[in-house]
Legacy VTK file of the C-alpha trace (Angstrom):
# vtk DataFile Version 3.0
C-alpha trace
ASCII
DATASET POLYDATA
POINTS 397 float
35.207 7.303 -4.766
37.263 4.129 -5.113
36.945 2.053 -8.252
35.752 -1.507 -7.923
39.146 -3.054 -8.679
40.756 -1.159 -5.770
37.971 -2.264 -3.441
38.369 -5.824 -4.688
42.123 -5.817 -3.964
41.596 -4.438 -0.480
38.820 -6.897 0.290
40.841 -9.922 -0.775
44.279 -8.617 0.234
45.845 -8.741 -3.200
48.665 -6.526 -4.376
48.354 -4.356 -7.499
51.898 -5.513 -8.358
50.852 -9.158 -8.371
47.069 -9.362 -8.307
46.650 -12.498 -10.368
44.117 -12.316 -13.206
41.546 -9.634 -12.404
38.558 -9.067 -14.676
35.976 -6.315 -14.294
32.782 -6.527 -16.315
29.512 -4.646 -16.385
25.962 -5.282 -17.576
23.086 -2.822 -17.951
19.610 -2.864 -16.514
16.698 -2.692 -18.903
13.208 -1.300 -19.305
10.308 -2.330 -21.524
8.151 0.135 -23.419
5.726 -2.610 -24.511
5.243 -6.332 -24.207
6.694 -7.464 -20.879
3.838 -9.802 -19.921
3.922 -11.709 -23.194
7.540 -12.855 -23.166
6.757 -16.295 -21.699
4.412 -16.848 -24.653
7.099 -15.885 -27.154
5.734 -12.409 -27.718
7.225 -9.201 -29.066
8.663 -6.492 -26.831
9.977 -2.992 -27.322
12.874 -2.660 -24.906
15.935 -0.599 -24.055
19.053 -1.235 -22.007
19.436 1.632 -19.531
22.588 3.476 -18.543
22.492 2.020 -15.033
24.786 -0.938 -14.581
26.008 -3.723 -12.349
29.777 -4.152 -12.165
31.509 -7.348 -11.108
35.216 -7.720 -10.329
36.446 -11.306 -10.435
39.768 -12.807 -9.403
40.890 -16.416 -9.194
41.780 -18.275 -5.996
44.111 -21.187 -5.331
41.450 -23.159 -3.434
37.846 -24.161 -4.239
36.185 -21.374 -2.256
33.799 -18.818 -3.698
33.638 -15.480 -1.915
31.330 -12.592 -2.638
31.371 -8.975 -1.480
28.641 -6.432 -2.276
30.195 -3.011 -1.826
26.914 -1.089 -1.788
25.442 -3.287 0.935
28.616 -4.036 2.870
27.600 -7.706 2.782
29.755 -10.783 2.390
28.742 -14.290 1.390
30.782 -17.422 0.868
30.492 -21.017 -0.253
32.588 -23.717 -1.911
32.304 -25.368 -5.297
31.128 -28.604 -3.732
28.365 -26.764 -1.845
27.338 -24.512 -4.708
23.542 -24.243 -4.556
20.717 -21.755 -4.186
20.185 -20.375 -0.691
17.443 -17.855 -0.016
19.578 -16.011 2.518
22.309 -15.433 -0.066
19.977 -13.179 -2.092
22.147 -11.194 -4.564
24.992 -13.728 -4.421
22.710 -16.413 -5.859
22.854 -14.720 -9.254
26.642 -14.840 -9.311
26.492 -18.429 -8.119
24.195 -19.262 -11.028
26.782 -17.911 -13.474
29.502 -20.064 -11.865
27.181 -23.074 -11.824
26.405 -22.632 -15.523
30.092 -22.888 -16.467
30.550 -25.931 -14.252
27.553 -27.591 -15.910
29.136 -27.080 -19.336
32.340 -28.741 -18.185
34.667 -25.762 -17.765
37.503 -26.307 -15.235
36.118 -23.956 -12.611
38.166 -23.424 -9.459
37.775 -20.878 -6.686
36.977 -17.217 -7.343
36.596 -13.966 -5.444
33.825 -11.656 -6.604
33.116 -8.018 -5.796
29.792 -6.492 -6.796
28.752 -2.859 -7.197
25.659 -1.462 -8.865
23.501 1.525 -9.602
20.345 -0.159 -10.927
17.329 0.663 -8.717
16.214 -2.485 -6.909
12.827 -4.207 -6.778
11.167 -2.013 -9.416
11.396 -4.207 -12.486
14.611 -2.978 -14.121
16.307 -6.399 -14.312
19.016 -5.848 -11.713
19.121 -9.605 -10.990
19.697 -10.496 -14.620
22.364 -7.797 -14.837
24.250 -9.497 -11.981
24.041 -12.840 -13.799
25.173 -11.391 -17.101
27.998 -9.307 -15.623
29.372 -12.343 -13.771
28.920 -14.599 -16.795
30.637 -12.055 -19.048
33.667 -12.075 -16.741
33.695 -15.878 -16.648
33.424 -16.050 -20.434
36.423 -13.757 -20.734
38.344 -15.995 -18.325
37.476 -19.346 -19.927
36.427 -18.793 -23.548
36.480 -15.219 -24.902
35.227 -16.359 -28.317
31.984 -17.795 -26.894
28.991 -16.224 -28.655
26.286 -14.312 -26.841
23.786 -16.938 -27.959
25.828 -19.706 -26.344
26.199 -17.699 -23.143
22.429 -17.130 -22.976
21.792 -20.831 -23.547
24.326 -21.741 -20.869
22.605 -19.498 -18.288
19.102 -20.605 -19.261
19.923 -24.316 -19.056
21.577 -23.927 -15.666
18.888 -21.719 -14.140
16.199 -24.397 -14.263
18.207 -26.703 -12.046
19.729 -23.997 -9.878
16.584 -21.994 -9.137
14.119 -24.824 -9.690
12.087 -22.944 -12.273
12.122 -22.226 -15.965
12.806 -18.603 -16.866
12.625 -16.406 -19.908
16.028 -15.203 -21.116
14.720 -11.938 -22.575
16.527 -9.812 -19.982
19.814 -11.602 -20.669
19.285 -11.095 -24.398
18.672 -7.364 -23.954
21.765 -6.980 -21.769
23.990 -8.779 -24.286
22.610 -7.309 -27.525
21.979 -3.668 -26.625
23.441 -0.814 -28.652
23.945 2.674 -27.301
21.226 5.094 -28.373
18.945 2.431 -29.866
15.738 0.687 -28.817
15.253 -3.017 -29.480
12.366 -5.008 -30.893
12.793 -8.281 -29.023
11.327 -11.479 -30.417
10.969 -13.766 -27.409
10.129 -16.732 -29.632
13.218 -16.687 -31.835
15.331 -14.918 -29.186
16.511 -12.305 -31.654
16.510 -8.522 -31.655
16.144 -5.760 -34.218
17.643 -2.407 -33.335
15.603 0.685 -34.133
16.555 4.334 -33.879
13.889 6.269 -31.947
13.179 9.749 -33.400
13.234 11.320 -29.939
15.712 14.189 -30.330
14.955 16.816 -27.703
13.164 14.369 -25.400
14.289 12.749 -22.144
13.229 9.403 -20.718
12.319 9.433 -17.043
11.700 6.418 -14.836
9.598 7.408 -11.849
9.685 4.955 -8.948
6.269 5.176 -7.310
7.634 3.676 -4.059
4.437 1.659 -3.708
5.127 -1.507 -1.664
4.798 -4.518 -3.961
3.267 -7.290 -1.836
1.810 -10.562 -3.091
2.765 -9.763 -6.662
3.992 -13.220 -7.640
0.699 -14.968 -6.846
-1.229 -12.376 -8.881
1.112 -12.737 -11.836
0.971 -16.520 -11.635
-2.798 -16.352 -11.906
-2.567 -14.134 -14.989
-0.030 -16.399 -16.640
-2.402 -19.285 -16.025
-5.215 -17.335 -17.712
-2.983 -16.789 -20.751
-2.172 -20.499 -20.968
-5.847 -21.416 -20.796
-6.693 -18.786 -23.394
-4.040 -20.086 -25.765
-5.209 -23.670 -25.254
-8.682 -22.669 -26.417
-7.570 -20.454 -29.294
-4.979 -22.892 -30.624
-7.600 -25.575 -31.211
-8.237 -23.860 -34.529
-4.582 -22.973 -35.119
-2.269 -25.644 -33.648
1.208 -24.484 -32.696
0.295 -20.802 -32.621
1.115 -18.386 -29.808
-0.952 -15.391 -28.752
1.068 -13.005 -30.925
-0.201 -14.924 -33.975
-3.811 -13.894 -33.318
-5.597 -10.623 -33.964
-8.241 -8.761 -31.982
-10.917 -10.114 -34.330
-9.975 -13.691 -33.419
-10.717 -13.020 -29.771
-13.969 -11.258 -30.585
-15.075 -14.284 -32.590
-14.167 -16.541 -29.633
-16.193 -14.652 -27.028
-18.513 -17.604 -26.451
-15.642 -20.041 -25.966
-13.370 -17.823 -23.850
-14.360 -16.924 -20.284
-14.417 -13.144 -19.977
-11.403 -12.808 -17.675
-9.297 -15.046 -19.877
-10.420 -13.143 -22.964
-9.375 -9.808 -21.454
-5.957 -11.072 -20.407
-5.357 -12.646 -23.813
-6.594 -9.540 -25.627
-3.955 -7.430 -23.899
-1.142 -9.679 -25.144
-2.547 -9.836 -28.680
-2.885 -6.057 -28.905
0.487 -5.448 -27.268
2.297 -7.370 -30.000
0.478 -5.247 -32.553
1.617 -2.100 -30.748
5.243 -3.202 -31.056
4.840 -3.731 -34.807
3.067 -0.396 -35.220
5.794 1.423 -33.294
8.394 0.355 -35.853
6.281 1.898 -38.597
5.606 5.105 -36.663
9.286 5.539 -35.832
10.212 5.141 -39.484
7.704 7.863 -40.356
8.677 10.039 -37.386
5.019 9.985 -36.269
5.443 10.619 -32.534
1.789 11.540 -31.824
0.715 8.123 -33.135
3.363 6.440 -30.993
2.193 8.406 -27.940
-1.370 7.145 -28.450
-0.066 3.586 -28.485
1.706 4.166 -25.181
-1.376 5.535 -23.433
-3.560 2.783 -24.921
-1.060 0.246 -23.610
-1.306 1.676 -20.119
-5.107 1.586 -20.269
-4.893 -2.045 -21.362
-2.573 -2.918 -18.481
-5.003 -1.188 -16.142
-8.307 -2.533 -17.485
-7.549 -5.809 -19.279
-4.448 -7.273 -17.650
-5.152 -5.472 -14.361
-1.641 -4.918 -13.053
-1.754 -1.196 -12.369
-2.739 0.562 -9.139
-4.224 3.974 -8.167
-0.828 5.539 -7.515
0.548 4.538 -10.907
-2.634 5.587 -12.683
-2.395 9.006 -11.013
1.183 9.446 -12.216
0.267 8.565 -15.794
-2.866 10.715 -15.847
-1.040 13.795 -14.581
1.416 13.605 -17.464
-1.432 14.202 -19.889
-1.932 17.624 -18.301
1.656 18.809 -18.846
2.747 20.521 -22.039
5.907 18.909 -23.322
5.118 15.359 -22.202
4.929 12.983 -25.135
3.650 9.894 -23.306
3.770 7.844 -20.123
3.000 4.288 -19.050
3.662 1.755 -16.304
6.687 -0.452 -16.994
7.734 -3.723 -15.424
5.591 -6.361 -13.781
3.130 -3.900 -12.260
1.350 -3.465 -8.933
3.578 -0.465 -8.234
7.112 -0.086 -9.491
7.912 2.502 -12.151
6.346 4.540 -14.866
8.301 5.765 -17.848
7.693 9.232 -19.213
9.078 10.641 -22.457
9.272 14.361 -21.914
10.755 17.523 -23.421
13.617 18.986 -21.417
11.795 22.257 -20.700
8.878 20.377 -19.103
10.974 18.694 -16.409
10.365 21.422 -13.842
6.596 21.187 -14.125
6.747 17.394 -13.934
8.712 17.553 -10.704
6.227 20.035 -9.242
3.362 17.643 -9.967
5.155 14.942 -8.008
4.867 17.089 -4.881
1.105 16.549 -5.114
1.665 12.808 -5.465
3.589 12.657 -2.193
0.956 14.722 -0.412
-1.924 12.559 -1.682
-0.442 9.072 -1.384
2.292 9.454 1.222
5.091 8.013 -0.912
8.056 10.092 -2.026
8.722 9.172 -5.669
12.218 8.950 -7.083
13.050 10.060 -10.622
15.791 8.417 -12.682
16.666 9.961 -16.020
17.916 7.197 -18.315
19.141 6.761 -21.854
19.722 3.809 -24.177
22.957 2.064 -23.192
25.253 -0.448 -24.832
25.700 -4.136 -24.117
27.443 -6.016 -21.315
31.216 -5.966 -21.680
34.562 -6.494 -20.015
35.890 -3.085 -19.036
39.186 -4.084 -17.415
41.515 -7.052 -17.581
44.688 -7.192 -15.503
47.290 -9.813 -14.788
46.924 -11.594 -18.118
49.038 -11.642 -21.261
46.993 -8.806 -22.752
45.934 -6.266 -20.159
43.171 -3.991 -21.407
41.226 -1.189 -19.849
38.950 1.602 -21.035
38.573 3.161 -17.620
LINES 1 398
397 0 1 2 3 4 5 6 7 8 9 10 11 12 13 14 15 16 17 18 19 20 21 22 23 24 25 26 27 28 29 30 31 32 33 34 35 36 37 38 39 40 41 42 43 44 45 46 47 48 49 50 51 52 53 54 55 56 57 58 59 60 61 62 63 64 65 66 67 68 69 70 71 72 73 74 75 76 77 78 79 80 81 82 83 84 85 86 87 88 89 90 91 92 93 94 95 96 97 98 99 100 101 102 103 104 105 106 107 108 109 110 111 112 113 114 115 116 117 118 119 120 121 122 123 124 125 126 127 128 129 130 131 132 133 134 135 136 137 138 139 140 141 142 143 144 145 146 147 148 149 150 151 152 153 154 155 156 157 158 159 160 161 162 163 164 165 166 167 168 169 170 171 172 173 174 175 176 177 178 179 180 181 182 183 184 185 186 187 188 189 190 191 192 193 194 195 196 197 198 199 200 201 202 203 204 205 206 207 208 209 210 211 212 213 214 215 216 217 218 219 220 221 222 223 224 225 226 227 228 229 230 231 232 233 234 235 236 237 238 239 240 241 242 243 244 245 246 247 248 249 250 251 252 253 254 255 256 257 258 259 260 261 262 263 264 265 266 267 268 269 270 271 272 273 274 275 276 277 278 279 280 281 282 283 284 285 286 287 288 289 290 291 292 293 294 295 296 297 298 299 300 301 302 303 304 305 306 307 308 309 310 311 312 313 314 315 316 317 318 319 320 321 322 323 324 325 326 327 328 329 330 331 332 333 334 335 336 337 338 339 340 341 342 343 344 345 346 347 348 349 350 351 352 353 354 355 356 357 358 359 360 361 362 363 364 365 366 367 368 369 370 371 372 373 374 375 376 377 378 379 380 381 382 383 384 385 386 387 388 389 390 391 392 393 394 395 396
């Protein structure tokens, strides 16, 4: 299989003897163990970068054109710097365009570039493939323009530009995870301070499986928008007694005492976020003690909360999680991502993998969807993996 730099040279007709500056970077996908629906409120998350990446090869041009080639899709897009804007039909290329736009907005002397994209992150299942494209492209651009730029500055650059480019404000949690990950470690992500703490999970002998349910995810954004609105209304009511607080600053007892003031649906949504932040804190303690059974209970309680309080699960996902409780060697399982389908994660002993796969045959027979299993591990941060045609060529390929 050809490496991305060879494909890039062929696509743009450049010679390996005189390719001009060529930079190849990569960024990982990510998964959340807890907390994904509270990030907009500045919540806490337990997250992990996964060893599935997006790679971007980038070379400069002499004109002001921007050209994009996605090797996996066989698709090509193009624009110019003067016409650089979001276009729905450009799909994956929009995330590279955002990275270019962000450097233009900060005043860097951006000229034309050729980009080649390749990836192995499963799409449309909540593993942050879009953010990985942004971060991989931005990492290459940082290396080209200002290698000493901090991760924090790069995140700020992307966040500031995304509001104007996409027309919406976004959390930068996924960018933070991609830029701060460390191989083998989980991360406690503070979405309020935009900082991370790395923790070493005591999971020797266990594997982490992502199971794609293959459930079509239709109308998800409108459902999630409604839930986010419930959280805002809940916080408005709760913060009357504690100005400036976010949901993570409350405890379960606070919501119980506010039952008369909070409509029931809003109370349930808010309760999930409050308890989820507590689960992240408790996980740190349980990992320090090596108390995996206590951690497993948190995971199953979290899934029940996503099912019953936040209401983002579905029968297929619930079936997958419930079956894991019947298999010796499974530590825990839960939905991950935005919900309404997508993936579960399962932490499982190696000798239980065969039985788990056999149970999935029943899933396909009952629901008609053929699930896909991805075994993942905790990966390192986004990085430049090859630099050619500069004063200091480097490569770890």
